[in-house]
N, C-alpha and C positions, 0 to 999 in steps of 0.2 A: 339302620331304620330309627331300631328303638333309641339307640344311644342318641341319636340325632334329634328324637323327638324329645327325650328329656333335656337336652341341653337347651331345647327351643322353650320348654317349659320352665326351666330356669331362669332363663334369659327376660322371659315375659312378666313371670310373677316377681322377681325383685325390684325394677323398677315401680310397679304397682304399688308395692308395700312402702318403699321408700318415698313415693310421691304423697302417700297418705299421711306418713309422718311429718313429711315437711310441711304439708297442708295446715297438721293440727299445730307445729310448732309456729307456723306463719300467723296462724289465727290468734294464738296465745299473745305473740310477740305486738301484733296489731292491736289486740285488746290494752295490753300494758302501755302502748305508747299513747292509746287515745287516752288512758286515764290519766296518765301523765301530763298529756298537752292539753287536755280538758275538750270539751264538747264544744263547738262554736254554734251558736244560733244567732239568727236574725229575728227579733222580737217586733211585731205589729202592736203600736201602741196608738192612742187616741192622736197623737203630736207627731207620730212619723215613726221609723223602724229603729232600733236600739241593736248595737252589737253586744252580745252578752256571752260569756265564756263560762260552763258549768263543770267543775271538778267534782268528781264522787258521785255518788249514788243518790237518786232523789228520795233521801228518806227523809219524809216530813214530820217523823216523830219528836225531831228536834228542829229547831230556828235552823235556817241556813246561815252563813256567814255572808252577808253582801257587801261588797267593796265598791268605791267610787274613787277614783282617781283626780289627780290635780292637772291645773293646765299646763301644756307642754309634756306630758305624758301620757300614755295609755294604762290599761289594766295591768299589763305585762311588764313594762320598765318601771312602774309605780310599785307594784305587791310582787313580782314574781320573788325577788331575793328574801322578802319576809317570809312568804307561805313555802318555798323552799328550804329554809333554813332548818337544820336538822333538829333541833328541840322543837320546833313548831309542828312535826309530824304527829306528834301525841295529840293534837289540837285537829289537826288536819283529816286524819283518819276519823274522828268522831262528829264530824259536820260536813255539809256539803257548802262548796263554796261557790258564790254567783259573783262573778266581776262582771261589771257594766262599764263599757265604754262611752262616753259622752259623744252624741251625736257626730260622726265624721272624724272621731278622733283616733279611732283604730288603724294599726298597719294596713296599708292598700285600701284605705277608704277613697272612694271617689271624690275628686275636687269640686265644690260648690261651685255652681256658675256666680260671675258678676253679680251684685245684686240680691244674692239670696239672703233671705231674711232668718239670721240664726235663731234659734228659741232662747227665750230668756231662762234664767236661774229658775224661777218658778216654774217653766213649762217643763224644763228637764224634769224637775222633782216630781211633777204630774205625770210623767212617763214611767215611773217605778213601780206601780201599783199592777201595770200590765205584765211587768216581769214575773212578779209573784205569782200573780194569777196562772202564767204559762207554765211555771214549774210545779204548779200547786202546794207551794208554800204560804201557810196562814202568818209566819211571824220569821224574822229574821234577827239578826245581830249584824248593825250597821258599823263599816269601818270605813271612814272617809278621811282625805287628805285635802288640805287647802281647799280650792274649790267643791271637790267632792265632799268635804268635811260639811261646807254651807249646804250644799244640795241634798245631802241626807237630813241635814238639820231642818230644813223645809219639809222634805217629807216626813220626818218623825211627828212635827207640829201639826200637820194636816192628818196624819194617819198614827196617832199614838196606839192604836191596838193591833198595829203591824209590827212594833220594834220593841224587843226584849232589852236590848241594850244599845249604846252607842258608845264608838270610841272614835274620837274626832282629833286628829293631828293638824296643828296649825290652823286651827280655826280663825276665822274673822268674822263676827257676825255684824259688821258696823258697815254701812254704805260708805265710800269715798267722799270725804269732806270736800270743800274748796280747795285746801291747801293740797290735799291728796289729787285732785282734779289738776290743778296747774302742773304740780310736779311730773305727774303722769303726760301730759302733754308738752312739756319740755323735754323729757325723756324720749319720747315717741320721734322727735325731730333730731334729736343729738345722738342716740341710741338705736342699735337695730332691734326686729323684735326678738332675734335670738337673746339679746344681751337684757333685755326688758323682761324677759321670760326667766332667764338665768338669775339675775337679780329677785326674783319672786320665790324661786326655788332654793335657793343658795344664799349663806351668809355673807356679808363682805370678806370675811377672814378665809372662807373657801373659796370663796373668787380669786382673794388674792394669793394663795397658796396654789390654786390651780391643780389640785389634788386629782388622781386619775378619775373618779366618779364626776367631777366636774367638767375634765376635759371629753368624757365619752357623752354626756347629755347635750354638750355644746355642740359637738360634733352631730350628734343624732338629730338634733332639732336643727340646725342649719342644714342639711341634707335632706329633711323630711320632704317626700314629695307633694304631700298635702299641708303644706306651711300655711296656706290661705286658711283652710279649715281651723287650724291652730289659732291664727290671729282672730278669727270669729268667736272662738269660745274664750279667749283673753279678754276681748273687747266687752264679751257678754258678763264675764266675771266682775271686770272692773267697772260695768252698770248696775251692780247688785244693788238691792234696797236693804236698809237696816232691818234686822231681825225684831227688834224691839224685844229682847228677852228680860224677863224679870223673874224673880222668885215665887209670884204671886200664881202667875201662869205660864208655867215651862213644861220641861219632859216630866212624863210620868215612869219613865223607865231608868234604870241606873247609867251613867254617863261616866267615861274617863276622859279627859283632856290631856292631850300630849303634846309637849313642844320642846325644842332643843334649847338649851341656856343660848345659843347663838342665833337662833333662828330669826330670820326676819319678822316674823308674827309672834315674837314672844310677848310683847305687849298686850298684844290684841287678845291672845290665848289667856292672859293673866287677868283682862278686864273681863272675858268671858265668864270665866272662872268667879268672879266677884258678883255674877248675875243669876248664876245657877243656885237651886235648892242645896245647899253644904250636905243633908242628909242623904243624899243619892249622888253624890259627884266627887269623882277622885281626879286630882289635879298631879301629873306626872311631868316633872321638869327635868329633862336628861342632859347630864355632864357630857360636854364633846360629842355631841349629837350633831349639831349644825342645823341645815335647813331639812333634812328629810332624813329623820331618824330612822325609819322602818327600812333604809337603805345602808345607811351607816351604823346602826347600833342594833342590829335583829336580835341579837341576844337578848339584851335588855327589856326589848319592848315584847318580845316572846314571854318572857317571865312575868311582865307584869299584865298582859293579855291573858295567860293562863289564871293568874289569881282574880282577873276580873270575872272570868267565865265562872271559876270555881265561886264566887260570890252571888253569882245568880242561879247557883244550886245544880250547875252541871260538872262533870268530870271530879267529882268529889275526891274519889279514890287517887287523883292523878299525885305522882310523888313530885317533891321537888328535885328540881335540877341542880346540877353542879356549881352553876351561879348562883343560885338562891342559897345552896347551903353554905357557901364561901362568904357570900356578901348579904345576909340576910337583912342586916342593918341599915343596908343601902336601899331597900324597899321600905323603909319607914313611912311612915304618914303621921303628920302632927297635927294636934287640934288647933287650928288657927284660932278658935274662938274661946278655947278653954285650956290656955297656959302651955306648957312642954308635953304634956301626955303623950305617948306616942304607942303605937303598934305596927304590926306587919300589914300589908295588903292583904294577904290571904285571910279569907273570911269563910265561916261556914254559914247557909242559910236553909229556909225551909219554903217550901212552895214557889221556888223558882224565882225568889224576888231577894233583892240585896236587903239585908237587914238594917234598920235606922242607924246612921252613923254620923258624927261631926265631919264636917268638910275635911279632906285628905288632901296634903300637899306633899309630894314625895320629890325629895332631891337626890337622884340617881347619880352617884359619881364611881359606880366600881366598873 
């Protein structure tokens, strides 16, 4: 009887202890997965609901990095390769990431009914303050691509106190002219929606070579169940207004403009650079980067982004990466108004502000 009782006791105790250990491991694994995949939120704004994904803790002692994607992409497809890049982790672990999806653009979004009035670019920009309030962040560092760059520009101009720095990839601040409008009308007749968006995202050289990244995004857009929503965002972007930027009334924060040397919006980015204050603007033109440098050249963009953040007074102790040590001269900036004198992008500053400097034009060829 005693032996039987002892056996029963052992049999009862063992599963209980194992279950407790498994429960602890499961909780730890779930926490890691949640941190890796991000916390998804539906944020109510005065103009509707936004799908927002947050990575990291809500540490409001530093600005959050807030991203906004381009047409034909969502926050994951636009930014995941960049922020998952190994050398970007030094930045990611020091800042909270807030990824905003434009209305109806996230994966699994419900399809809008026929005749739905999609919000304008200005209205979408007006939805962003509610996101900051929801997560209790006073300021952000904005990172926008294409349509997202335009939206973050509108937001920054209307809320200068909320933005400490701005990274704009493939920015076009101009409204579409009559020639652009006519070309778009012709394209809508002769090309599918997918091909129109692909021509917006990638250079002609990339489309001709049909690289893996081009094939992936063409198939992804083609098969998107919410293609109608994507079309509405596309039409809204093509109906954007001219931002009328000039050096006398422009950004109060440091700005870094980024464009690939073969990007469809290379000329537009160059024009935007000419309109901004040269003492607070950096222009990064990336060689062999194509239309989406954050996907094709994450190492170069990570290095430039790290310098940009250091120039704002954050991560001052960050070490130069292997890319920087081997190609320091590739990230040089030339004094466009004062001859050929040059310096690296890495800058120190006091008080979280970028120090006054001449306009920086960087030709990255590493």
